[in-house]
C-alpha positions as CSV (number, residue, x, y, z in Angstrom):
1,X,-35.7,-8.2,31.7
2,X,-33.6,-9.6,28.8
3,X,-30.2,-11.2,29.5
4,X,-27.7,-8.7,28.3
5,X,-24.7,-10.5,29.7
6,X,-23.3,-11.6,26.2
7,X,-23.6,-8.1,24.9
8,X,-21.9,-6.7,28.0
9,X,-19.1,-9.2,27.5
10,X,-18.7,-8.3,23.9
11,X,-18.7,-4.6,24.7
12,X,-15.9,-5.2,27.4
13,X,-13.9,-7.3,25.0
14,X,-13.9,-4.7,22.3
15,X,-13.1,-1.9,24.8
16,X,-10.1,-4.0,26.1
17,X,-8.9,-4.5,22.5
18,X,-9.0,-0.8,21.8
19,X,-7.2,0.0,25.1
20,X,-4.5,-2.5,24.2
21,X,-3.7,-0.8,20.9
22,X,-3.9,2.8,22.1
23,X,-0.2,3.1,23.2
24,X,1.0,2.5,19.6
25,X,-1.2,5.1,17.9
26,X,-0.2,8.6,16.8
27,X,-1.7,11.5,14.8
28,X,0.4,12.3,11.7
29,X,0.2,16.0,10.6
30,X,1.8,16.9,7.2
31,X,1.0,20.2,5.6
32,X,-2.8,20.5,5.7
33,X,-3.2,16.7,5.8
34,X,-4.0,14.8,8.9
35,X,-3.9,11.0,9.3
36,X,-3.1,8.3,11.8
37,X,-0.1,6.1,12.2
38,X,1.3,3.5,14.6
39,X,4.7,2.7,16.1
40,X,6.0,-0.3,14.2
41,X,9.5,-0.3,15.8
42,X,11.2,2.1,18.2
43,X,11.7,5.3,16.2
44,X,9.7,4.2,13.3
45,X,6.0,4.9,12.3
46,X,4.0,3.2,9.7
47,X,1.2,5.3,8.1
48,X,-0.9,5.5,4.9
49,X,1.2,6.9,2.0
50,X,-1.9,8.3,0.3
51,X,-2.7,10.4,3.3
52,X,0.7,11.9,3.6
53,X,1.5,15.3,2.0
54,X,4.0,15.3,-0.8
55,X,6.2,18.0,0.9
56,X,6.5,20.1,4.0
57,X,7.2,19.3,7.6
58,X,5.7,16.2,9.4
59,X,4.7,16.2,13.0
60,X,3.6,13.3,15.2
61,X,1.1,13.9,18.0
62,X,0.9,11.4,20.9
63,X,-2.0,10.7,23.1
64,X,-0.7,13.1,25.9
65,X,-0.4,16.0,23.4
66,X,3.4,15.7,22.9
67,X,4.4,16.6,19.4
68,X,7.6,15.4,17.7
69,X,9.0,16.0,14.3
70,X,9.4,13.1,11.8
71,X,11.1,12.5,8.5
72,X,10.2,10.2,5.6
73,X,12.3,7.0,5.8
74,X,10.6,5.6,2.7
75,X,7.3,5.4,0.9
76,X,5.7,3.0,-1.5
77,X,2.8,4.5,-3.5
78,X,1.7,1.1,-4.9
79,X,1.0,-0.5,-1.5
80,X,0.0,2.8,0.2
81,X,2.6,2.3,2.9
82,X,4.8,5.0,4.2
83,X,7.6,4.8,6.9
84,X,8.4,7.7,9.1
85,X,11.4,8.1,11.4
86,X,11.5,10.0,14.6
87,X,13.7,10.5,17.6
88,X,12.6,7.8,20.1
89,X,14.2,9.4,23.1
90,X,11.7,11.6,25.0
91,X,8.5,9.9,23.8
92,X,5.6,9.7,26.4
93,X,5.7,6.8,28.7
94,X,3.7,3.8,27.7
95,X,4.2,4.3,23.9
96,X,5.2,1.0,22.5
97,X,5.4,-0.8,19.0
98,X,2.4,-2.8,18.1
99,X,2.6,-6.5,17.4
100,X,1.2,-7.3,14.0
101,X,-0.6,-10.6,13.5
102,X,-0.5,-12.4,10.2
103,X,-3.9,-14.2,10.8
104,X,-6.4,-13.5,8.0
105,X,-9.7,-12.5,9.3
106,X,-12.8,-14.6,8.4
107,X,-15.5,-13.3,6.2
108,X,-18.3,-11.7,8.5
109,X,-16.0,-11.4,11.5
110,X,-16.0,-8.2,13.5
111,X,-13.2,-5.7,13.2
112,X,-12.3,-2.4,15.1
113,X,-10.7,0.4,13.4
114,X,-8.5,2.4,16.0
115,X,-6.9,5.7,14.9
116,X,-6.0,9.0,16.4
117,X,-7.4,12.5,15.8
118,X,-5.1,15.3,17.0
119,X,-3.5,12.7,19.3
120,X,-6.9,11.6,20.7
121,X,-7.7,7.9,20.1
122,X,-10.7,7.1,18.1
123,X,-12.6,3.7,17.5
124,X,-15.2,2.5,15.1
125,X,-16.8,-1.0,14.7
126,X,-17.0,-2.8,11.3
127,X,-17.4,-6.1,9.7
128,X,-15.1,-8.0,7.4
129,X,-17.1,-7.8,4.1
130,X,-14.4,-9.5,2.0
131,X,-11.5,-11.7,2.8
132,X,-9.8,-13.1,-0.2
133,X,-6.4,-14.0,-1.7
134,X,-3.5,-11.9,-3.1
135,X,-4.2,-9.0,-5.4
136,X,-2.5,-6.1,-7.1
137,X,-3.4,-2.6,-6.5
138,X,-4.3,-0.2,-9.3
139,X,-0.7,1.2,-9.0
140,X,0.8,-2.3,-9.3
141,X,1.6,-3.1,-5.6
142,X,1.3,-6.7,-4.5
143,X,-1.1,-7.1,-1.5
144,X,-0.9,-10.4,0.3
145,X,-4.6,-10.5,1.2
146,X,-7.8,-8.7,0.0
147,X,-9.5,-7.4,3.1
148,X,-12.5,-5.1,2.9
149,X,-14.5,-3.5,5.7
150,X,-18.1,-2.5,5.5
151,X,-17.6,0.6,7.8
152,X,-16.9,4.2,6.5
153,X,-13.4,5.6,7.0
154,X,-12.6,9.1,7.8
155,X,-9.5,10.6,6.2
156,X,-7.8,11.0,9.7
157,X,-8.3,7.3,10.4
158,X,-6.2,6.2,7.5
159,X,-2.9,4.7,8.7
160,X,-4.4,3.5,11.9
161,X,-4.9,-0.1,13.0
162,X,-7.6,-2.7,12.2
163,X,-8.1,-5.1,15.0
164,X,-9.9,-8.4,15.1
165,X,-12.2,-9.3,17.9
166,X,-9.3,-10.7,20.0
167,X,-7.5,-7.4,19.8
168,X,-4.8,-8.5,17.4
169,X,-3.7,-5.9,14.9
170,X,-4.4,-7.4,11.4
171,X,-3.4,-4.4,9.3
172,X,-3.8,-0.7,8.4
173,X,-7.2,0.7,7.2
174,X,-7.0,2.9,4.1
175,X,-9.4,4.5,1.7
176,X,-9.9,2.4,-1.5
177,X,-12.2,3.1,-4.5
178,X,-15.7,3.3,-2.8
179,X,-14.7,1.1,0.0
180,X,-12.5,0.7,3.0
181,X,-9.5,-1.5,2.5
182,X,-7.1,-3.1,5.0
183,X,-3.4,-3.4,4.1
184,X,-2.7,-6.7,5.8
185,X,0.1,-7.3,8.3
186,X,2.2,-9.5,6.0
187,X,2.3,-6.8,3.4
188,X,3.2,-4.1,6.0
189,X,6.1,-6.1,7.4
190,X,7.5,-7.0,3.9
191,X,7.2,-3.4,2.5
192,X,8.2,-1.6,5.7
193,X,11.2,-3.7,6.2
194,X,12.4,-2.9,2.7
195,X,11.7,0.8,3.2
196,X,13.7,0.8,6.5
197,X,16.7,-0.7,4.7
198,X,16.6,0.8,1.3
199,X,14.1,3.8,1.5
200,X,12.2,2.6,-1.6
201,X,10.7,-0.4,-3.3
202,X,12.3,-1.3,-6.6
203,X,9.9,-1.6,-9.6
204,X,10.3,-3.0,-13.0
205,X,11.0,-0.6,-15.9
206,X,10.5,-0.9,-19.7
207,X,11.9,2.5,-20.7
208,X,9.1,3.3,-23.1
209,X,5.9,5.4,-23.2
210,X,3.0,3.4,-24.4
211,X,-0.5,4.2,-25.7
212,X,-3.3,1.7,-26.4
213,X,-4.3,1.5,-30.1
214,X,-6.4,-0.7,-32.3
215,X,-4.9,-2.5,-35.3
216,X,-6.2,-5.0,-37.8
217,X,-6.2,-8.1,-35.5
218,X,-7.1,-6.4,-32.2
219,X,-5.7,-4.1,-29.6
220,X,-2.0,-3.3,-28.9
221,X,0.3,-0.8,-27.3
222,X,2.0,1.7,-29.5
223,X,5.5,2.9,-28.4
224,X,5.1,6.7,-28.2
225,X,8.6,7.4,-26.8
226,X,11.7,5.4,-26.0
227,X,14.3,6.0,-23.3
228,X,17.6,5.8,-25.2
229,X,19.3,4.2,-22.2
230,X,16.3,2.0,-21.3
231,X,15.4,-1.7,-21.7
232,X,13.1,-1.1,-24.6
233,X,15.8,0.6,-26.6
234,X,18.3,-2.0,-25.8
235,X,15.9,-4.7,-27.0
236,X,15.4,-2.8,-30.3
237,X,12.0,-1.3,-29.9
238,X,11.4,2.0,-31.7
239,X,8.9,4.7,-31.7
240,X,5.9,3.8,-33.7
241,X,6.1,0.0,-33.0
242,X,2.9,-1.6,-31.8
243,X,3.3,-4.3,-29.1
244,X,0.8,-7.1,-29.6
245,X,1.9,-9.7,-27.0
246,X,4.0,-9.3,-23.9
247,X,5.6,-12.3,-22.3
248,X,3.6,-14.5,-24.7
249,X,0.2,-13.1,-23.5
250,X,-2.1,-11.0,-25.5
251,X,-2.2,-7.3,-24.8
252,X,-5.0,-6.5,-22.4
253,X,-4.2,-2.9,-21.6
254,X,-1.3,-0.6,-20.8
255,X,-2.3,-0.4,-17.1
256,X,-2.4,-4.1,-16.8
257,X,1.1,-4.4,-18.4
258,X,2.6,-1.8,-16.2
259,X,1.0,-3.4,-13.1
260,X,2.9,-6.6,-13.8
261,X,6.2,-4.8,-13.3
262,X,6.6,-5.5,-9.6
263,X,9.9,-6.0,-7.8
264,X,10.1,-9.6,-8.8
265,X,10.0,-8.6,-12.5
266,X,13.5,-7.0,-12.5
267,X,16.0,-8.9,-14.5
268,X,13.3,-11.1,-16.2
269,X,13.7,-11.8,-19.8
270,X,10.3,-11.4,-21.6
271,X,9.4,-12.0,-25.2
272,X,7.8,-9.1,-26.9
273,X,5.9,-9.5,-30.2
274,X,5.3,-6.3,-32.1
275,X,4.4,-4.8,-35.5
276,X,6.8,-2.4,-37.3
277,X,5.3,-0.9,-40.4
278,X,2.7,-3.7,-40.3
279,X,5.3,-6.5,-40.3
280,X,5.5,-8.8,-37.3
281,X,8.7,-9.2,-35.3
282,X,9.8,-10.7,-31.9
283,X,12.2,-9.3,-29.5
284,X,13.7,-10.3,-26.2
285,X,13.5,-7.6,-23.5
286,X,15.3,-7.6,-20.1
287,X,13.1,-5.7,-17.6
288,X,15.2,-3.1,-15.8
289,X,14.8,-1.3,-12.5
290,X,12.9,1.9,-12.6
291,X,15.3,4.8,-11.8
292,X,14.7,7.1,-8.8
293,X,13.1,10.4,-9.7
């Protein structure tokens, strides 16, 4: 008979890793949406923002079936992180915050996705198919590490935990465009800490509606509207101006420009080159903070 001791040892190790993460997992039910979440701190749950309904009541379901109401402490669409607050008193025994590890998983290493479905823990095995450096999401959020898994992710598994083979929680699995992404621990800690304190993540703001257009020398961004109290108006931009370079870089798309307006951009002075009636001009614009809606 073949020696299956190595496979048995691996199976036992993975099972132990899942068991160690289970006390932190909860189901998150909002309107008709169901996702997973994990206890980050006493009274605070981290979950996937994309999987959270925009309105309505939120309920947390623990492994023993206990249900508790939760409120939104803060959410950041750009990094897909939401923070929920609940009354920590009266939670089932054994429920404990998870310890997030900042270790970056190696390409080709095993990962285990642990989540909750109606309070019942679930697990799925995957492989790290990409492990790279920092990147920006399509919505402009700064993610510390690009981690992709080869396994499929069900909607209810979003907001759970991704574990490495040692059982350490390396991040939160979410649905990306045609792939499973992991929001790494470093990003979760950075964003969730800000949400706990301020309830939101500040973003840069130009105060102008832009549309990509072609002009004689290439592609630019036409100013379609201007907030009278915004940075663009203060800098002197007007409706109909065509931005050709932003911060001394050639225009490469409206989305790319807006994605660069992260928290660190607020207060920065950028040089804007534009055309007004076909005549070139240069303005200095101070990036503001996007107002709350």
